[in-house]
C-alpha positions in Angstrom: 141.6 134.2 111.6 139.1 132.0 113.4 136.6 129.9 111.4 132.9 130.8 111.5 130.4 128.3 112.9 129.3 127.5 109.3 132.9 126.8 108.2 133.5 124.6 111.2 130.3 122.7 110.5 131.2 122.2 106.8 134.6 120.9 107.7 133.3 118.6 110.4 130.5 117.2 108.2 132.9 116.7 105.3 135.3 115.0 107.7 132.6 112.7 108.9 131.7 111.8 105.3 135.3 111.1 104.4 135.6 108.8 107.4 132.4 107.0 106.6 133.6 106.5 103.0 136.4 104.3 104.3 134.0 101.9 106.1 134.0 99.5 103.2 137.7 98.8 103.7 137.1 97.7 107.3 134.2 95.5 106.1 136.3 93.8 103.4 139.5 93.5 105.5 137.9 92.0 108.6 136.9 89.0 106.4 134.0 88.0 108.6 130.2 87.4 108.0 127.9 90.3 108.1 126.2 89.3 111.3 129.5 89.1 113.2 130.7 92.4 111.7 127.5 94.2 112.8 127.7 92.7 116.3 131.2 94.1 116.9 130.3 97.4 115.2 127.5 97.7 117.7 129.6 96.6 120.7 132.5 99.0 120.1 130.2 101.7 118.8 128.1 101.4 122.0 131.2 101.6 124.3 132.6 104.7 122.5 129.2 106.5 122.2 128.4 105.7 125.9 131.7 107.2 127.0 131.0 110.3 124.8 127.4 110.7 126.1 128.5 110.3 129.7 131.3 112.9 129.2 128.8 115.4 127.6 126.1 114.7 130.3 123.5 113.5 127.9 122.2 110.8 130.3 119.3 112.8 131.8 115.9 111.3 132.9 114.1 113.8 130.6 115.4 112.0 127.5 114.1 108.5 128.5 110.3 108.5 128.5 108.4 105.2 127.8 107.6 106.4 124.3 111.1 107.5 123.3 112.6 104.2 124.6 110.0 102.2 122.6 110.6 104.1 119.4 114.4 104.0 119.9 114.3 100.2 120.3 112.1 99.8 117.2 114.5 102.0 115.2 117.4 99.8 116.6 115.9 96.7 115.1 115.5 98.4 111.8 119.0 99.9 111.9 120.8 96.7 112.9 118.9 94.8 110.1 119.9 97.5 107.7 123.6 97.3 108.7 123.6 93.5 108.2 122.0 93.8 104.7 124.4 96.6 103.8 127.6 94.7 104.9 126.4 91.6 103.0 125.7 93.7 100.0 129.3 95.0 100.0 130.5 91.3 100.1 128.2 90.4 97.1 128.7 93.5 95.0 131.4 96.1 95.9 131.9 99.0 98.2 131.0 101.5 95.6 127.9 99.8 94.2 126.4 99.0 97.6 127.0 102.5 98.8 125.5 104.2 95.7 122.4 102.0 95.7 121.9 102.6 99.5 122.0 106.4 98.9 118.6 106.5 97.3 117.2 106.4 100.8 116.3 110.2 100.9 113.7 109.5 98.2 112.1 106.7 100.2 111.8 109.3 103.1 109.9 111.6 100.7 107.6 108.9 99.4 106.9 107.5 102.9 106.2 111.0 104.2 103.7 111.5 101.4 102.0 108.1 102.2 101.9 108.4 106.0 101.4 112.1 106.5 99.6 113.1 103.3 102.4 115.4 102.3 102.0 116.8 98.9 104.7 115.6 96.5 104.2 117.9 93.5 105.2 117.3 89.9 108.8 118.4 90.4 109.5 116.1 93.3 108.0 113.2 91.4 110.2 114.1 88.5 113.3 114.1 90.6 112.4 110.8 92.3 111.9 109.2 88.8 115.3 110.6 87.8 116.9 109.1 90.9 115.5 105.7 90.2 116.7 105.8 86.6 120.1 106.7 88.1 119.7 103.7 90.5 119.2 101.3 87.6 122.3 102.6 85.9 124.5 102.8 89.0 123.6 99.3 90.1 124.9 97.8 86.9 121.8 95.7 86.5 121.0 97.3 83.1 124.3 96.2 81.7 124.0 92.6 83.0 122.7 90.4 80.2 122.7 87.1 82.1 120.8 87.8 85.3 120.7 84.2 86.4 124.5 84.0 86.3 124.7 87.0 88.6 122.3 85.8 91.3 124.6 86.7 94.2 125.2 90.2 92.8 121.4 90.8 92.4 120.8 89.7 96.0 123.4 92.2 97.1 121.7 95.0 95.1 118.4 93.9 96.7 120.0 94.0 100.2 121.4 97.5 99.7 118.0 98.7 98.4 116.1 97.1 101.3 118.6 98.7 103.6 117.9 102.1 102.1 114.2 101.5 102.8 114.9 100.5 106.4 117.1 103.5 107.0 114.4 105.8 105.6 112.0 104.3 108.2 114.6 105.0 110.9 114.8 108.6 109.7 111.0 109.0 110.0 111.0 107.5 113.5 113.8 109.9 114.5 111.6 112.8 113.4 109.0 111.7 115.9 111.4 111.5 118.8 111.4 115.3 119.4 114.4 116.5 121.4 116.1 113.1 122.0 119.7 113.6 121.1 120.7 111.6 118.0 123.7 110.3 119.9 121.4 108.6 122.4 119.3 107.2 119.5 122.4 105.6 117.9 123.5 104.3 121.3 120.1 102.6 121.7 120.4 101.1 118.2 123.9 99.7 119.1 122.5 98.3 122.3 119.8 96.4 120.3 122.6 94.8 118.2 124.7 93.8 121.2 121.8 92.1 122.9 120.0 90.5 119.9 122.7 89.4 117.4 124.4 86.7 119.6 121.1 84.8 119.7 120.9 84.9 115.9 124.6 84.2 115.2 126.4 82.6 118.2 130.0 84.0 118.3 131.6 80.9 119.9 132.3 79.3 116.5 134.0 82.5 115.1 137.8 82.6 115.1 139.1 86.2 115.1 142.8 86.9 114.5 144.7 89.9 115.9 144.5 92.0 112.7 140.8 91.3 112.5 140.4 92.9 115.9 141.9 96.1 114.5 139.3 96.3 111.8 136.4 95.4 114.1 137.4 98.0 116.8 138.0 100.6 114.2 134.6 100.0 112.7 132.9 100.6 116.0 135.0 103.4 117.4 135.7 105.3 114.1 132.7 104.6 111.9 130.0 104.5 114.7 131.5 106.6 117.5 133.6 109.3 116.0 131.9 109.7 112.6 128.4 110.0 114.2 129.7 112.6 116.7 131.2 114.6 113.8 128.1 114.5 111.7 125.6 115.1 114.5 127.7 118.0 115.8 127.9 119.6 112.3 124.3 119.5 111.2 122.9 122.2 113.6 125.5 124.7 112.3 124.6 124.3 108.6 121.8 125.2 106.2 119.9 122.6 104.2 121.6 123.4 100.9 125.1 122.9 102.4 124.0 119.7 104.1 122.5 118.4 100.9 125.7 118.8 99.0 128.1 117.6 101.8 126.2 114.4 102.5 127.5 113.1 99.2 131.1 113.2 100.4 130.4 109.8 101.9 129.4 107.9 98.7 131.9 109.8 96.5 134.7 108.8 99.0 133.5 105.2 98.9 133.7 105.2 95.1 137.2 106.5 95.1 138.3 104.1 97.9 136.9 101.1 96.0 138.7 102.2 92.8 142.1 103.0 94.4 142.3 100.2 97.0 140.6 97.4 95.2 140.8 98.4 91.6 137.0 98.3 91.2 136.2 101.5 89.3 132.6 102.2 88.3 131.8 102.1 84.6 130.8 105.2 82.8 127.0 104.3 82.9 127.3 103.6 86.6 129.0 107.0 87.2 126.3 108.6 85.1 123.7 106.9 87.4 125.5 108.3 90.4 125.4 111.8 88.9 121.6 111.4 88.3 121.1 110.4 92.0 123.2 113.3 93.2 121.3 115.8 91.0 117.9 114.4 92.0 118.8 114.5 95.7 119.8 118.1 95.4 116.7 118.8 93.4 114.4 117.3 96.0 116.2 118.9 99.0 116.5 122.4 97.4 113.2 122.5 95.6 114.7 122.9 92.1 112.0 123.1 89.4 112.0 120.3 86.8 108.8 119.2 85.1 106.8 122.3 86.2 109.0 124.5 84.1 107.9 122.5 81.0 104.3 123.5 81.4 102.9 126.3 79.1 103.2 129.6 80.9 105.0 128.0 83.9 108.3 129.8 83.2 106.6 133.2 83.0 104.8 132.6 86.3 108.0 131.4 87.9 109.8 134.6 87.0 106.8 136.7 88.1 107.0 135.0 91.5 
C-alpha cells in the first residue's frame, strides 16, 4: 500500500532530524577548530547543494533579484557566524547541552516578530516563552553549577549556543521576507558566504588534516548540509504545523541520545526536565495551547463556549 504524502513527509522530516542529530559526532571526531570545521561544512555543503539545485533546475533568473541576493548574503553572514558559535559550544559543553540550548530559537522568532512587526503576543504565548526559558536554565546545567568562575569555558559555550539561537532566529525572519526563493538556494548562498569569507579570518595553510578527518569533514558538508536540508525542505510543504512542531524535536532528542551512547555524557534529571519544558513550550506556542488565560476567572467557561 503506497504511503500518503503526509506519511512520506513525516518519514522524510524525521529522517532529516535523525541525520542532523548525528552532526555532533562529526564535529567532535574531526578534532579541528570551529572556524575550520565551518569552512569545510560550507565548502562541501555548497558543492552538494549546487549539484542538487542544478539537477532540479532551480537556477532561474527569477530567483535572483538584487533584493533577494542582498538578503541572502546578509543571512549568510548570520548563519555562518551561528555555525561557528554552535560548533565551539559543542567543544566547550557537550553535543546535548549545546543542541538543547540552541533549540530555544523559535521563541526568539516570536519575540522578534512582536518587536519588529507589532505582532500581538498574548498572555499564553508569554507564559510559554517564560516556561521555555525556565527550561533553558535547567537544561544548560547553569543552575546546578555552584562555582561559576571555575566553569568559565562551559559558560562561554552556553553563551555561544544561546547567541547562535538568536542569530538563527534572525535568519528565519529574513527567510520569511524572501518570498518564493527556494530554501535550497538560500542555504547555498549561506554556504557561499562561508567559503569566501572564512579563509580570510582563519587561513587554512597552517591546518594539518589527516585522512580520517577528511571523512568527517566531507560527511558534515554532504550529509548534514546537503542531504539533511534537502530532506527537511522537501518534507515541510507536505505537513501541517502540528506535525512539523512535533517532528522538529527529533533532532535535539537524537543529539541527546547520541551524546549519551557514544560519549557517555547523559543529561542529568534536571537537564532532562528542562528539555521537557522547552519541548512543551514550543508545542504550546506553535499550536496555540492555552496556559495562563485559562487561569483567569471565567476564562474556562468562555473557552468552552467558543
